[in-house]
Each structure stands twice: as structure tokens, then as C-alpha cells.
N, C-alpha and C positions, 0 to 999 in steps of 0.2 A: 232341690236339695231338701232332704227331710231333716228338720231341725230337732226332732225328738230322738233321732238315732245318730246324730253327728256331734262330735265333740270338737269345738273350735279352740285351738290353743294359741295364745298370743306370745309372740317374741317381743318383749317390751323394748328392747334396744332398737328394733327396726320398725315396730308398728306393723309387722307382717303377721297374718293369720293363716293357718293351714288346717286342713281337715285331718285330725289325728287318726281316724279310722281307716282312711284310704292307705293302700300300700305305697303308692307314690304320693309324695307330699304336694298336694295341689295348693298353690298359693292363692290366698284370698285377701284382697285389700278392701278396706272400708273407704270406698271412694264416692259413695252416695251420701248426701246430707239432707236431713229433715230439720226444718225449723218451724216452730210454732210459738205463739205467745200465750201467757197465762196471766191471770190477775195476781195481785200481791197475796191475797188470801189463798188462792190455789197454789201459789209457789210455797207458801208457809206449810200447807198440808203436805205437799210433795217432800219438802225438807224434813218434816216431822216423820213421815213414813220411811224416808231414806235412813234417818237416824235409828229408827226402830229395827230395821233389818241390817244395819251396819254397812251400808253402802255410802261412800263419801262423794262420789261423782254423779251429778245428775244424768249425764249421758249414759252411764253404765246402768243406773236404776231404770231410766225410761226405756232403754233398749231391752232390758230383761222383762219389763212389764209388757212391752209391745210384742215381744216374741213369745212369751209364755203366759202372760196374763196374771202372773202371780210371782211372788218372791218368797222363798221359804228360808227362814233363818233358824237353824236347829241349835239348841243348847246341848252340846255334847259332853258336858261335865260328867254325867252318869256313865257314859261310854268310856271316858278316860279313867274313871275309878274302876270300872270293870277290867279294863286292860291292865291297870296297875295290879289288881288282885290276881289276874291270870298270870302275870309275870312272876309274882311272888310264889304262886302255886307251882309254876314251872321250875323255879329255882329250888324250891323245897323238894319236889319230886326228883330232880337231878341229884340233889345231895343224898336222898334216900337210896337212889339207885347206885351211886358211887359207894356208899357205906355197905350196901348189900353185896356189891362186887368185891369189896375189900375183905369183908368179914364172913360173907356167906350167910348172914342173918339179917332179918328185917325187924325193926322195932315196931311193935303193934301200936304203940302210942303215937308214933309219927304218922303212921298210915291213917289212924282215926282223926288226927288233927287235920291232915290234908283233905280227908273226906268232908269234914265240917266246912272248911273254907271253900271247897269246891261246890258244895251245896249252896252256900251263901252267894257265890258267884253266879250259879245257875238261877237263883231267885232274882238277883239283880238283872240278869239278862231277860228273864220273863217279864219283869216290870217294864224294862226299857222297850221290849217288843210290844207290849200292850200300849204304851204311850205312842210309839211310832205307828202302830196299826190304827190308832184312833184319829190320826191326822187325815183329814178329808180334803 
């Protein structure tokens, strides 16, 4: 199984996992167990790192680290703001189109304002892209 190309989805009610990419849902159960001991200080470091990335269960954190070697926790607040602005622009454009269809005229002022907000959204997207591209 190639882990970098497979998405495993969990059905919480049954504890059953299946490969979401395969056409037939191949059931996959977690029936192998790994146990190991850590010192108190090592455990505190693990808990601290779990808290940093927002994972509450040690088994989930350790599984992620063992499979991938890293955990990425992204702050998506910038993306949420961009989506909010795009939604506003879409609504404004729809209102302009409706007004144009009703009256046969387009208000130049509305178009200019929509262009300004669109340019601001594009700038935010560029900044977000640069931040994401800098992640190594």
C-alpha cells in the first residue's frame, strides 16, 4: 500500500477504515498493536508537541509521526478571509448583473468598486501562496 497516495477514511461508529481511492471499498482494520515506553520527560515533550499541532490523542499523533515523519498544522484564517471576500465579490457581481439585465445599463462606479475588491483579494491570495510556498 502506498501511503502517500491513499486516503484512509474512518467510520467512527464502527472503527472501520477503508481506502477511499479504490472503487471497491476495501475494508482495513487496525488490528496490529505497537507498544513502547517513554520517560516522564519524553512524555511531556510528546504532549507539548501534540498540543502545538492540535492533536489530542497520543496514538493519533504517534501514528501520524511514524507514517509521515511530520505533522503540519496550518493556520487557515487568511484563507477563510479570502473566501469571505470572494463571496462578497460574487454577491456584488450577481447584483450588478441582475441590475444590468433589468435596466440594460451598468453603473461604472459599481464596476470600479468590484475591481478594487477583486485586486485586494488577488493580493491576499498572492501573500497566502508565498507563505505556503515557503513551507519546507
